[in-house]
N, C-alpha and C positions, 0 to 999 in steps of 0.2 A: 179244579181251579187253582187250589193250593199247590198241588204237585206241579203244575205248569209254572207257577210263579217260582218255586224253588229251583226248578230246572233252568229257567231263564236267568235267575240269579247266580247259579253256579256257572253258567256260560259266560255271564258278564265278568264275574271274578277271574275265570280262566283267561279271557281276553286281556284284561288288565295285567295279569301276570305274564302273559306272552309279550306285550308291549313294552313292559318294565324291563323284561330280560333282554329284549333286543336293544333297548336303549343303553342299558349297561354295557353289553357287548360292544356297542358302537363307540361308546365313550372310552372304553379300555383300549380298543383298537386304534382309536385316533391318538390316544396318549402314547401308545407304543410306537406309533409312526412318527410323532414329534420328537420322542426320545431318541429314535433311531437316527433322525435328520441331524441333530447336533452332537458333537463329541468334543472331548478334550484332547489337544494335541500338545506335545512337548518337543524340544529340540535343543541344539547348540549352534551358535553363530560363530564362525572363525574366519581369519584371513587366509591368504594363500600359504603363509608359513604356519598354519594351524594354531595360530595365537588367538586366544579368546578375544572377541570384541565386546566391550562393556558398553551398555546403554544403546545397543542397536535397536531400532523400532521394528516390532512385528505386529502387523495389523491385518485383519480380514479385508480383503479388497472391497472398496465401496461401502465401508461401514465404519463406525467409531469404536468397534470392538478390538482392542489391541493391548499390548504390553511392551516392556523393554527387557533386554537381557540383563543378567545379574553380573557380578564380579567374575564368574566363570564362564559367562557367555551363554548360560543355560536360560530357557524361558518355558512358561506354561501358559497356555491360552484356552480358555473354556468357551463353550457355546460356539463351536466352529461348525458351520454346515459341512455336511459330508461331501458335497460337491463344490465347496468354496475354494478360494485361492488366497494364499498368504502373500503379503507385500512386505518385504524385508529391506530396510534401508539404513544407511549410516552415512555421515558426512565424509566426502572424499571417496566413497565407494559407489559402485554401480548398483542400482535398485534391481532386486530379483523378485520374480513372481512364481510362486511354487503351489502347484495344485495339491490339495490334501486327500483327494480321492484314493481310498484304499490304504492310507497310511495315517499313523498317529504319532510317529516319532521321526524327527528329521535331523540331518546333519548338514547344515547350510554353510557354504563357503562364499564369501563376498570378494569380489575382485576390484582392485583400485581403478578409479576413474581418472585415467591418465589425461584425458583431454582437460578435466577440470584442474588438475594439479599443474598442467603445463600452460594454463591461461596466463596472459601477459597482465601484470599489474603495474599501474603507474604509481611511483613513490617519489618522495622529495629528491632522491638522488639520481633519478632516471626510471628505469623500467627493470622489472624482474618477473620471475615466474611465481605463481601462487605457492608452490610447494617450498620455495626458498624464502618467503616472506618471514621476517622476524619482526614481530610487533603487531599491534592492533591496527590493521588496515582492512578496510571493506571495499569492494569494488562493485560499482553499479554500472551495468552495461548499457549499450544503447536500446537494448530490448525492453528495458524498464521504462523508457520514454515512448515507446511505439504505441500508437492507439490510445494514449491517455488524454482524456479531454481536459487539459490543464492549460491555464492561460499564460504560465510562466514556468521557469525552471524550478523554482522553490516549490511550487504546488506539485510539480512532477516528482520531486524527491521525496514527498510525504509518504512515509511507509515503505520506502524502498531500501533503506539501510537500518540495520539495528543500532540503537542508541543515538541516532540522529533524530532529534526532537525538533519538529517544526510546527508552530502554532500561528494562526492567523489572529492578529490583534483586533481587526475591525469586522464589523458585520457585513461591510460592503465586499462583496465577492471579487470586485475589481481592484481592491486596494493591495498593493505590493508590500504593505508594511507588516511584516512577519517577524516572529521571534524564532531565532535559529540557535540551537546549542547541541553540543556533543557531550553525551554521558551526564546530562543535567547541568544545573546552574553551579558554577564553580566560584564565583566572586559576587560581591554586592554591586559591582560596576558593570561594564559591558562583557557579555558572555558569548558574542557572536564569533565563530571561527573565522580564521583567516581564509580568504578566498583567492585562489590562484587559477587563472585562465590561461592556458598555453604558456605557462611560465611567468606571466605578468601578474603582480599583486593587484587585486581588484576588490570590489565591495559587492554587497548583496544587490544593489541597484544595477551594476554592470552585468552580474549574473542573470538577473531576471530580464535584461535586455536581450540576451541570447535567444535564438531560435532553438527550441528543444530538439529539433530534428538535425541540428548541426553538430549535436554532441556525440562524440565517440564513446567516452567513458568518463566516469566520476569516481575518483578514489577519496575515501573518507579516512584520514590519518587521525587516529584517536588517542594515541599515548605519546609520551615525550620522546621515546626512542625513535619512532618513525617520522616525527615532525621536527627532530632537533636542528635540522639544517636551516630552518627559518628562525631559530632563536626565540626571544621572549615574545615575538608576535604570535607565535603558534601555541601560546599557553592554553587557549581554548579549543585547540585542535585545528586541523586543515582540510579544506575541501579543494582537491585538484581536479580541474576540469579540462579535458583534452577534446578539441574539435576535430571533426572529420577532415581527411585529406585524401588526394588522389593516390593511386599506386602506379609503380613503375610498370612500363609495357602494357598499360591497360588501354583498351580502345575507348574512345569517348562514350560515356554511358549517360543517358538522361534519365532522371527520376522525377516522378510527380506524385505527390500525396495531398489528398483532399479529405477534410473532415467537416461534418456538418452535424450539429446537435442542439439540443435545447436544455438549458440550465433552469430547472424549475425548483425555486426555493421552498423548503418546508421548515416551519417554526416547530421545533419538537415540544416546547413548553406551552401550556395553556394558561391564560390569565385567570386569577381568582376574581371573585366578586369584589366590587368596591367597598362594601361593608366588612368583608373579610380582610381585605387589604389594610383598612383602617385599624382594625383589631390587631393585626400582626405588626403594624407600624408602631402602635402604643406599646405592645410587648417589648419590641426591640428598644425603644426609647427607655422604658422602665429598667430593662436589663442593664442598659448603659449608663443608668444613674440620672437620666433626664426626665422631665415632665411630659406626660402624654399631651398629644396635640389635638386629638379628637375626643369629644364628649360623648356621653351615651346618647344625647339628643342628635348629635351629628350622625352617629352610626345608625340610629334607628331611622333617620331621614334618608340615608343612603338605602337602606333595606326597603323602605316603602317606595321610593322613587325608581328603583330598579338601576340597571347599568346600561351604559351606551356600548355600542359595538366596538370590540377591540380594533384599534386603528391599524395594527399590523397588517391586516388582511387588505387594507385599503391602499397601502403603499408599495406592496411587492407585486411583481409580475414575472412571467416566464421570459427568458431571453434566448434568442438564437445565437449560437456560437459558430463561427466560421474560421477555418484554419487551412491555408493553402500554402504548400511548399513545392519548389522546383529546384533542381540542381543538375549540374553537368560536371563530370569528373573524368579524369583519364591521366595518361602519362607516357613518357617515352623512356629511352635508356637512362637518362640523367635528369629528367624534369617531371614533376607532378603538379597537378592543378585541380582545384575544385571551386566552383562558383555556385552560390545558391541565393535564392530569394524567397521571402516568406511574407504573408500577410495574415494577420490575426484581427478579428473584429468581434465584438460582442456588446450589445446594448446593455445598459445597466438593469439589475433586477429592481431597482427602484423606479417608480413611475415618474416621468418627467420628460421635458422636451429634449430629445436628442442626447440623453445621459448615455454614456458608454465609453468604450475605448477601442481604439484602432491603433495597430502597431505594424511598422514596415521594417523588414530586415533585409540587408544585402551582405554577403560575405564572400571573400575571396582568399584562397589559400594557394600559394605558389611557391615551390621549392625547386631549386637548380643546384646541380652538382658540377663543379668544374675542377676536376683533379681531387685534390684533397680539401678544396674549399667548397662549403655548402652555404648557399644563400637562400634564405627563407623570408618570405613577405606574407603578412596576414593582415587584411583590411576588412573593417567591419563598419557598416553604416546602420544606424538605427533611428527611427523617427517614431514618436508615440503621441497620440492625441488623446487626452483624457478628458471628460466632462462629467463631474459628479455634483452632488448637492453641496451647498455651502457649509463651511466648517471642516476641520481637518483632523480632529482628535476624538470626537464623540461617536454618537450612533451613525451620523451622516459624515461622509468624507467628501471633500472636493474642492470645487472651483474648476477653472478651465486650464489645463496645463498643455503645452506644446513643447515637446523636447526633441531635439535632434542631436546626434553625436556621430563623430567619424573618429575611429580609432586605427592607428597604424601600429603594428607589432614588429 
């Protein structure tokens, strides 16, 4: 019996040894496979003249693993999959995608993006190409406005141009009262840039009356050199807006665009308990040198009685946003035309009877050339109906407003 026990014990130890050995071999094999999958790659990025490109971005495609080239155009990138692809890019050059399979060192030559450099940019003195622009000028094309669920031009420009800071002053999503500045606040007074629409000096209200689908391009003039033609009025920068027009020898073209969506408000902050708010109010008053307004008995009573439900959830609702645009454009040898109509409607995100906004736009652009004489006509009609809560500066904005305007340029 004892010999049988010893024999079984030895067999059990042998089985454990075999299992542990197999596990160790498996782990080592898996580690070697993982090590073999990732590698370090190096290289140099140059232009067509073999000049080093400083600061070019080198990333593994579809990942956040990347680096930039140094002063000599060299780069080193670790943990690159053996079957991965490098994405190399730099401003003004075409993006290149390079497979790293079977290679660890690369000589990458970027080619200029001639289409980008030859893009037309509208400036104060007329138009030029992007490669010839001198000064801080940023161009926002019509693509930036396409399919954006915005109620006006100001909202459509948010995030579209660097250093163009747009902040909505009111919690009401239908309120057009926004703060616009270029490169930050420059004076204690007004910091709103000069608005120019098709060569006419305008304001933010007129800009927000435009149909975003009628805009061809927006140029943001940021420095004194590019905006000097407008004099002291351009101290805070200039926003140049060009609207669409027809093309010569173009057959009549009809376009229709419809957008339907839901604006669902989400309040990111959560209210503290009433007794906590009382304690914080007391601390704020003491820090400011004032006397606390809540006693210990008041705070205890708040704690014992509990809180009522936050009212913010009771006054907000989802709102359906509608935007419909139609246009007809064309031209002959010496005449071009464009006519467009737009309707925008959205109920308010505040609960209430018929609160919301509806806006109607009609625009016509007509240009005719007779010899050396060029005649241009630009007509715009806008009507806005807005109904919001009483008050105009606080949490609620409103009253009932009906505004119609006819502008001939």
